C-alpha positions as CSV (number, residue, x, y, z in Angstrom):
1,M,65.6,67.5,-74.3
2,E,63.3,70.5,-73.7
3,L,64.6,71.6,-70.3
4,S,63.4,75.2,-70.0
5,G,59.9,74.6,-71.2
6,T,59.5,71.5,-68.9
7,R,60.8,73.4,-65.9
8,R,58.3,76.2,-66.6
9,A,55.5,73.7,-66.9
10,L,56.4,71.9,-63.7
11,H,56.8,75.3,-61.9
12,G,53.3,76.3,-63.1
13,I,51.8,73.0,-61.8
14,A,53.5,73.5,-58.4
15,E,52.2,77.0,-58.1
16,L,48.7,76.8,-59.7
17,V,47.6,73.3,-59.1
18,L,49.3,72.4,-55.8
19,A,50.4,75.5,-53.8
20,G,47.5,77.9,-54.7
21,P,44.6,75.5,-53.8
22,Q,46.5,74.3,-50.7
23,H,47.0,77.9,-49.5
24,R,43.3,78.6,-49.9
25,A,42.4,75.4,-48.0
26,A,45.2,75.2,-45.3
27,G,47.0,78.5,-45.3
28,T,50.4,77.2,-46.4
29,I,52.3,77.3,-49.7
30,R,54.9,74.8,-48.6
31,L,55.4,71.8,-50.9
32,R,57.6,68.7,-50.5
33,V,59.6,66.2,-52.5
34,T,57.8,62.9,-52.8
35,P,58.8,59.6,-54.4
36,G,59.4,60.4,-58.1
37,G,58.2,64.0,-57.8
38,F,56.7,66.6,-55.5
39,G,53.5,67.2,-53.7
40,Q,51.4,69.2,-51.2
41,V,52.2,69.0,-47.5
42,A,48.5,69.5,-46.4
43,G,46.7,67.7,-49.2
44,P,46.9,64.6,-51.4
45,I,47.8,66.2,-54.8
46,R,51.3,65.4,-56.1
47,V,53.3,65.0,-59.3
48,E,54.7,61.6,-60.0
49,G,56.8,61.5,-63.2
50,T,54.6,62.9,-66.0
51,D,51.4,62.3,-64.1
52,L,49.3,64.3,-61.6
53,V,48.2,62.0,-58.7
54,W,45.4,62.7,-56.1
55,A,43.5,60.7,-53.6
56,D,41.4,58.6,-56.0
57,G,43.0,59.1,-59.4
58,R,45.7,60.3,-61.7
59,A,46.0,62.0,-65.1
60,P,48.9,62.8,-67.4
61,L,50.4,66.3,-67.3
62,A,48.6,67.5,-70.3
63,G,45.9,69.9,-71.4
64,T,45.6,73.3,-69.7
65,Y,46.4,73.9,-66.1
66,R,42.7,74.6,-65.5
67,E,41.7,71.3,-67.1
68,L,44.4,69.4,-65.1
69,A,43.3,71.0,-61.8
70,A,39.7,70.2,-62.5
71,R,40.5,66.5,-62.8
72,A,42.0,66.7,-59.3
73,G,38.9,68.6,-58.0
74,V,40.6,72.0,-57.4
75,E,40.5,75.5,-58.9
76,P,43.9,76.6,-60.3
77,E,45.2,79.8,-58.6
78,V,48.3,81.5,-57.4
79,P,48.8,82.0,-53.7
80,E,47.5,85.6,-53.5
81,G,49.4,88.2,-51.6
82,V,52.2,85.8,-50.5
83,Y,55.1,86.5,-52.9
84,P,55.7,88.9,-55.8
85,D,57.4,86.6,-58.4
86,H,55.4,83.9,-60.2
87,S,55.8,81.0,-62.6
88,G,54.6,83.2,-65.5
89,V,52.0,80.7,-66.7
90,S,48.2,81.2,-66.6
91,P,45.4,78.7,-66.0
92,D,44.5,78.5,-69.7
93,D,48.0,77.9,-70.9
94,E,48.8,74.4,-72.4
95,I,51.0,72.1,-70.3
96,V,53.9,70.6,-72.3
97,V,56.5,68.5,-70.6
98,D,59.3,66.4,-72.0
99,R,59.8,63.0,-70.4
100,E,63.6,63.1,-70.3
101,A,63.7,66.6,-68.9
102,T,61.0,65.7,-66.3
103,D,63.1,62.7,-65.2
104,L,66.2,64.9,-64.9
105,L,64.5,67.7,-62.9
106,L,62.5,65.5,-60.6
107,G,65.6,63.3,-60.0
108,W,67.6,66.4,-59.1
109,F,65.0,67.3,-56.5
110,G,65.3,63.8,-55.1
111,T,69.1,64.0,-55.0
112,G,68.9,67.4,-53.4
113,E,66.5,66.4,-50.7
114,Q,68.8,63.5,-49.7
115,A,71.8,65.7,-49.6
116,L,70.1,68.5,-47.6
117,R,68.8,66.0,-45.1
118,A,72.2,64.4,-44.6
119,F,73.9,67.8,-44.4
120,A,71.4,69.0,-41.8
121,A,71.3,65.8,-39.7
122,G,72.6,66.0,-36.2
123,P,71.6,66.2,-32.5
124,G,68.3,68.1,-32.2
125,A,68.1,68.6,-36.0
126,A,64.5,68.9,-37.2
127,I,65.0,70.7,-40.5
128,E,62.6,69.8,-43.2
129,P,63.5,70.7,-46.8
130,V,60.7,72.8,-48.4
131,L,59.9,73.1,-52.1
132,W,58.9,76.7,-52.4
133,P,56.5,77.5,-55.3
134,E,57.8,81.1,-55.7
135,H,61.1,80.2,-57.3
136,F,60.5,76.4,-57.5
137,D,63.5,75.5,-55.4
138,L,64.1,73.1,-52.6
139,A,65.8,74.7,-49.6
140,I,66.5,74.7,-45.9
141,A,67.8,77.6,-43.7
142,K,70.4,77.0,-41.0
143,E,72.3,79.6,-38.9
144,E,71.4,82.5,-41.2
145,V,72.4,80.6,-44.4
146,T,70.0,79.2,-47.0
147,Y,71.1,75.9,-48.7
148,G,69.1,74.6,-51.6
149,V,68.8,73.1,-55.1
150,S,67.2,74.7,-58.1
151,P,66.0,73.1,-61.4
152,G,67.6,76.1,-63.1
153,D,66.4,79.6,-63.9
154,A,66.9,82.6,-66.2
155,G,70.5,83.1,-64.8
156,H,71.5,79.4,-64.8
157,E,70.0,77.1,-67.5
158,Q,71.2,73.9,-65.9
159,P,70.0,72.6,-62.5
160,Y,72.3,73.8,-59.7
161,A,72.8,73.8,-55.9
162,Y,73.4,76.9,-53.9
163,V,74.6,78.4,-50.6
164,G,73.1,81.8,-49.9
165,P,74.4,83.5,-46.7
166,W,72.0,86.2,-45.4
167,K,75.1,88.5,-45.1
168,P,77.3,88.9,-48.2
169,R,80.6,87.0,-48.2
170,E,83.8,87.5,-50.2
171,G,86.3,85.1,-51.7
172,A,86.7,82.6,-54.6
173,F,84.1,80.2,-53.2
174,W,81.3,82.8,-53.6
175,N,80.8,82.7,-57.4
176,A,77.3,84.2,-57.6
177,S,75.8,87.5,-56.6
178,F,73.7,85.8,-53.8
179,G,76.4,83.4,-52.7
180,A,77.8,80.2,-54.3
181,V,76.4,77.8,-56.9
182,H,77.4,74.3,-58.0
183,E,75.9,72.7,-61.1
184,L,74.1,69.4,-61.4
185,T,76.1,66.7,-59.6
186,D,75.7,63.7,-57.2
187,E,74.5,63.5,-53.6
188,Q,78.0,63.1,-52.0
189,T,79.4,66.1,-53.9
190,L,76.4,68.2,-52.9
191,Q,76.9,67.3,-49.2
192,A,80.5,68.4,-49.5
193,F,79.5,71.7,-51.2
194,F,77.0,72.5,-48.5
195,S,79.5,71.6,-45.8
196,E,82.1,73.8,-47.4
197,G,79.6,76.7,-47.6
198,A,78.8,76.2,-43.9
199,S,82.4,76.3,-42.9
200,R,83.0,79.5,-44.8
201,T,80.1,81.3,-43.1
202,R,81.1,80.6,-39.5
């Protein structure tokens, strides 16, 4: 299973094909989890499994980012002037995704969204998980703490969940420089992890 390459390719699609064109058209970089994948919040383009889907068509995640974007009727671009870090891919790079890795990563986003929504639920709660194209992670912010799930990165090869307090904390629970991480797991365990993080930041 080619995890890192697939993660990079999906990140590139999220940034160049979804977030960049959406930012130009609607002024927002926010993306969302959709059934079997992720998509724009202010447009019809989304990833479903190993396909790109738009209002009146679909195509496999193949070719270059420029070619894939053209099939959906958009120009690939990064959201200019919004954030400093990027996916590291260019429009003319070839897209290569592994089906097994894609299923794992997109399934993780689905599990993470359910856990985040359940954790944030309550009276007056209206917190929408956002898939951010900068670091390609799904997150919410609540009481000066960020809770999220990541498909992995340079520091953590495997998908993980995290709790990131805006003010540093100390103790055994805080096992990362930015807070606490918990590797790939199920929805119930994720909810418990987020809840423990919340209790340790009050």
